[in-house]
KEGULO-460667 format. One record per residue (C-alpha): x, y, z; residue in three letters. Coordinates in steps of 0.001 Angstrom, whole numbers, plus 500000, padded with zeros to 6 digits. Layout:
N
XYZALA/...
***
This chain:
497
468676239581197814MET/467264242495199373LYS/470783242729200696ARG/472770242249198192PHE/470173245009195899ARG/470714247726198803ALA/474780247034198573ILE/473996247515194525ASP/472142250607195395SER/474545252012197978SER/477106251566195107ARG/475520253412192526ARG/474811256107194601LEU/478235256596195242ALA/479242256363191738LEU/476776258710190923TYR/478057261196194061LEU/481919260186192820ALA/480806261597189299ALA/479023264523190636LEU/481986265550192596ALA/483943265171189477LEU/481737267240187313ALA/481455269633190047CYS/485547269981189819GLY/486141269961186592VAL/483029272906186077LEU/484596275508188805GLY/487824274622187685PHE/487075275417183666THR/485312278677185710TRP/488431279745187762TRP/490490279069184841LYS/488213281260181968THR/487138283847184408GLN/489761284387186888TYR/493027282570186403ALA/493721284932182964TRP/493915287927185394ARG/497295286828186104ASP/498586287585182768GLY/499692284318181702TYR/498919281021179626GLY/500012277736179554ASP/502852278429177827GLY/506420277485178382ASP/508569280767179823MET/511850278947180505SER/513615281258178625HIS/513385284260180721PHE/514815282311183525ALA/517935281323180734GLN/518053284470179403ALA/521070287526180564ASP/519051289377182961PRO/520662292426181160ARG/518607291522178301ALA/514993291496179828LEU/514000295468179696SER/510709294674180607GLY/511059291598182374GLY/508961288702181329ASP/506973291253179604MET/510185291866177083THR/510003290695173700VAL/513375289587171197PHE/511747291295167725HIS/514076291920165731GLY/511776292664162575GLY/510496296980162119PHE/507667296843164768GLU/509443296266167723PRO/507312298545169942PHE/503931297365168690GLY/504506293695170379GLN/502330292072173020SER/504911289827175432PRO/504960286144175314ASP/502665283646176715ASN/499612286248177028LEU/496228284082177862PRO/494070283755175149TRP/491450286539176708GLN/493997289374177318TYR/495183288529173591GLU/491666289218172923ALA/491416292235174327ILE/494627293465173104PHE/494119292942169621GLU/490728294646169591ASP/492873297734171380GLY/495348297610168745ASP/491907298074166419GLY/490938301097168016VAL/494867302670167658PHE/495458301851164035ASP/492732303176162184LYS/491234306271161827ALA/488095307992162967PHE/485720309792160265ILE/483413312739160893PRO/480640312346162265GLY/476907311525160764ASP/474803313083163773GLY/473989309357165070LYS/475000307400167799THR/475965303382167456ALA/472766302309169006SER/470738304075166077GLN/473243302136163508VAL/471771298491162714LYS/474779296044163427ASN/476928298963165062ALA/477290296605167817GLY/477369299586170034GLY/481002300339168623THR/481328302732165318ARG/484482305099164506ARG/482344307845164003ARG/483316311696165869GLY/486239312655164234LEU/486504316617165169GLY/485155318726164674PRO/488733320232165095LEU/491556318068165566TYR/495434318018164264ASN/495425314260163907ALA/492844311043162374ARG/494279308216164518GLY/496650307501167128CYS/498984305345164609ALA/498975309108162617GLU/500849310479165985CYS/502616307004166952HIS/503650305214163612PHE/504192301698164531ARG/503811302514168307ASP/506717305010168802GLY/507361308377167199ARG/505800309918164186VAL/506408308451160632GLU/507641311484159143ARG/509418314019160874PRO/508327318061160394TYR/510114319868157507GLU/510116323749157304SER/506347325010155963GLY/505360321179155579GLY/502390320134157684GLU/502309318941161449MET/501755315200161620LEU/502314313663165141GLY/503163317072166436MET/500877320272167373PHE/501674323702168722LEU/500806324694172664ARG/499977327902173594LEU/499828330038176247SER/498701333637176976ALA/499489335820180120PRO/496331336025182345ASP/497188339427183977GLY/497584337844187497LYS/501047336442187065GLY/499790332716185892GLY/498613331828182030TRP/495433330794179902LYS/494848329822176410PRO/494989333016174085PRO/491525334552173670GLU/489721332361170959GLY/491623329548171294TYR/492406326442172587HIS/495769325614174741HIS/496484323242171610GLN/496318324326168617LEU/494187322611166201HIS/495411323229162576ASP/492906320491160916ARG/489013320098160770ALA/486637318422159154ILE/484791319931155974ASP/482616323113156792GLY/484796324144159774VAL/487968326353159735PRO/491250325420161405PRO/492387327375164041GLU/495337328372162382GLY/498448327053160797ARG/501771326144162586GLY/505580326644161775HIS/508965325672162672ILE/511930327782161200ASP/515263326243162354TRP/518418328246163143GLU/521777326206163046GLU/523864327057166569VAL/527434326049165842PRO/529923324781168450GLY/532574323089169309ARG/533950319950171695PHE/536432320413173969PRO/538706318261171625ASP/537967320734168748GLY/535246318490166639GLU/532215320888165544ALA/528547320008166024TYR/525517322094165170SER/522636322266166842LEU/518693323203165601ARG/517412326099167449LYS/513490326626166502PRO/511355329452165850ARG/507953328776165939PHE/505130330824163957ARG/501490330116163590VAL/499568331636160459THR/495731331431159403ASP/494860332524162052LEU/490777332528161957ALA/490154333644165644HIS/492120336867165473GLY/495890337695166441GLU/497521336006169169LEU/498028338269172279PRO/501156340071172954ALA/503774337293175307GLY/501827334121173693THR/504487331126174891ILE/504518328955171633ILE/505814325245172547GLU/505941322322170076ALA/505171318966171289ARG/505646315753169602THR/504091312333170148ALA/506264309958172593PRO/506690305972171796PRO/504655304543174281ILE/505825300423174658HIS/506233299188178256GLY/503520301843179729GLY/501856299247181703GLY/505017298830183476LEU/505698302419184068LEU/502190302567185298GLU/502586299696187907ALA/506004301656189412ILE/504755302677193160ALA/504268306015194110GLU/506542305759196800SER/509383304473194595THR/509522307754192543LEU/509073309502195346LEU/512080307672196781GLY/514068308759193536PHE/513150312686194228ALA/514533311915198148GLU/517412310712197180ALA/518257313672194661GLN/518198316129197234LYS/521402317915198033ASN/523140316183194800ASP/526511317229194130PRO/525632318068190566ASP/522332319844191701GLU/520378317443189859VAL/516379317351191445SER/513536315816190280GLY/509899316534191501LYS/506804314749190607PRO/504525316607188965ASN/501038316393190773TYR/497996316508188626VAL/494026316619188595THR/492939312825187628ASP/490294314016184814PRO/487923311227186043GLU/488179310782189932THR/488669314542190225GLY/491311313648193054ARG/495457315139193219ARG/497326312341192017VAL/500833311614190922LEU/501494312555186842GLY/503967310095185229ARG/502809309689181416PHE/503243312931178261SER/506096315143178404LEU/505283316717181392LYS/504491314014183605ALA/501008315572183055ASN/498570312238182563GLU/498147310294186127PRO/497240307210184070SER/497256305362180373LEU/493553305026180779ARG/493203309204181287ALA/496379309647178938GLN/494424307628176045ALA/490849309484176614ALA/492738312804176611GLY/494540312385173546ALA/491731310891171543SER/489780313911172772PHE/492467316882172474ASN/494438315343169481ASP/491583314062167486MET/488157315569168480GLY/487041312682169730VAL/484750311973172996THR/484696309155175127SER/483559308041178753PRO/485857310509180975ILE/485504314023177922TYR/481967313736177242ARG/481097316690175434ARG/482762318198172374GLU/485658321270173187GLY/484248323610170890CYS/484577326845171891LEU/481643328899172571PRO/482276331312169354HIS/483232328491167485GLN/480000328604165293LYS/480903326221162920GLU/482253323414165125CYS/479261323714167099LEU/477156323242164307ALA/478997320408162989ALA/477256316522162654LYS/478340314606165569HIS/479381311170166535GLY/477967310405169784GLY/476379312399172562THR/477537313275176039PRO/475240309718177027ASP/476983307752174180GLU/479771309207173507PRO/482079308211170622GLU/484836306671171886LEU/482534303819173904SER/483443302458177176ALA/484700299263175389LYS/486925300613172879GLN/488551302978175743LEU/488991300015178071GLU/490410297668174967ASP/492763300729174100LEU/493998301261177587THR/494593297483177884VAL/496704297771174826TYR/498526300345175819MET/499394298528179230ARG/500862295521177456LEU/502530296497174552LEU/505882294701175725ALA/509513296318175838VAL/512071295388173237PRO/515219293495174762ALA/518473295523175311ARG/520853293902172813ARG/524642294402172486GLY/525646292971175378LEU/528660290971173876ASP/529885294418172331ASP/532846295876174044PRO/532322299632172522ALA/528751299647173879ALA/529594297851177362LEU/532470300811177521LYS/529882303662176850GLY/527429302249179438GLU/530726302847182136GLU/530779305932180831LEU/527341306822180762PHE/527176306066184511LYS/530589307966184931GLU/528829310978183597ALA/526172310530186008ARG/523541310164183399CYS/521980307455185527ASN/520946309832188129VAL/517892310730186310CYS/518019308268183725HIS/517522305154186389VAL/518567302275185086ASP/517013299604187418THR/513638299868188541VAL/510852297195190469LYS/507272297806189961THR/504954297861192669GLY/502537294823193823GLY/498936296632193027ALA/498407297495189628HIS/495106295370188422PRO/496966293563185870ILE/498866290803188235LYS/501710290294185617ARG/502943293779185410LEU/503671293344189111ARG/506953292872191081ASN/508674293240187325GLN/512674294288187563THR/513047296528184524ILE/515427298780183069HIS/513486301910181851PRO/516360304132182346TYR/514251306819183646SER/512478308321187176ASP/509510309672185571LEU/510496312937187430LEU/510351316176186000LEU/513785317717185661HIS/514907321587185055ASP/516812321090181556MET/517572325236180764GLY/516297327997179381PRO/517120326190176136GLY/514523324149176539LEU/512201326179178218ALA/508177326020176776GLY/505238326579178967ARG/503946325997182213PRO/501768322615182978ASP/500364321557186195GLY/503159322125188656GLU/505802321316186092ALA/507596325083185226THR/508185325891181469ALA/511726324540182076ARG/511281321273183435GLU/510388318053181447TRP/510103314664182409ARG/513243312034182369THR/511747310045178782PRO/512507306422179214PRO/515164304777177125LEU/514692301538176549TRP/514335301051172798GLY/515769304557171835ILE/518157302663169147GLY/515540300937167296LEU/513883304174166439THR/515638304632163217GLY/514299300932162516ARG/510664301437163235SER/509936305218162861ASN/512883305828159943HIS/514135308877161605HIS/516299309510164786THR/514841312964165680ASN/514394313161169801PHE/513360315469171904LEU/509922317082172112HIS/509921319126169513ASP/512237316654167402GLN/514861319572167217ARG/517713316855168046ALA/518385315101165216ARG/520368312168166890GLY/521223310972170390LEU/524383312940170252GLN/522204316185169604GLU/519679315410172044ALA/522511315040174766ILE/523887318511173985LEU/520467320134174226TRP/520754319165178177HIS/521225321648180544ASP/519848323154183771GLY/520167320210186721GLY/521598318146183468ALA/524159320695182760ALA/527533318818184601LYS/526392315469182952ALA/526566316909179377ARG/529938319088180164ASP/531343315481181509ARG/530162314191177999PHE/531519317216175977MET/535000316574177671ALA/535132313056176497MET/537427311902173386SER/535555311469170083ARG/536170307962170690GLY/534284307892173831GLU/531546310335172754ARG/531076307406170127ALA/531156304412172253MET/528587306575174735LEU/526644306753171896ILE/526877303224170736ARG/525531301678174289PHE/522327303977173784LEU/521690302391170403GLU/522092299092172361SER/519095299627174698LEU/
***
């Protein structure tokens, strides 16, 4: 009898140990699944449709979306895990909603604030929220009209410093703030007057380009010094930013190396900038002159410069010492508890990193396909590099090792005197970052217009091409030498991207 009891006890112990092992395994798997696995960036959904798709359509690798609606630039990629979807939605909320002026309190002083608020606009600003400049995550909804308000666009100012360099004009920021909260005077109001510059293609077809002339009125702190450079900058679309961030620095430097001794004298170069968070000299790849090193820095910089909202990177208000009303205005935070909280900045950064890329269209359109051949024959693809592979080191694993088609090398290129503005970091006045072209054909559908280039001067893709000069002059000349039908096919190709 004792022997049977011993056997029963051994069996019970074995069952208990097996149950304990199973429970530990389930607990461990659950912990791994919820705390670690989701960081790969994939949920449990089916991804087979990417393997079955035409590779040419996958502009963003498996970060591509086949979205046929009016918001092609604001989509999350397929099959994100719910954890990233939650952060993406929170970041979308930060992006879409406007900030309001401060009330002199911090989030911790307000009941149920949860550590985050949407207070602290200004006191000087150009926009109230990200979406005011990036309508539907693209360009501004309403382009500038002469005499109207500058929405989604502002003026940059640079005055000679007497040492061969440039500085902000006395009494002003580099970025003219044309709006302010109640009781604070805006710095001034910018205007663009357009001059039509007519021309003809070699085949006789006429065209006209808009040349901008800039003015500033209602200056609050004295006249601008002689020789001040005025340049307009408009907000570019932001989809696919995480993939661009994931491209290895060595890949971009390889593009620059490959362009040395180019027969068309194309010569791209990187723009090295100071990371505002670490103080290190790093490669810039975002903004119109590649003067932002990362999406986190870009998000914080735009919040501070465009909206006057402080953050963990820019903790103090941007008022100049003589701007007394600005200094006296009520805040929405403090250096220890900034207006854009650490969580809001992180959510916003992840949102921008995970914005998907619209699929290329027109793969069965003979005109668009012929236009692609003409694009390459003109050697537009030297700068607008069609195929790139991202690196293997990005914090979000899904962005790693993706084959993408951004049509950009993210380098600075001399675009000639007609597009010259102001220097920026290591970028000269004539140098601009090659803008990615993916999704450009959906601009009209999403943003209700097709105005391009850094100051909206180009009223369509053809005008944008005709403004190319400097290192792009020979490619432009090849476009101009094409027949009218060939030019139309090249434009059709761009519209399919």
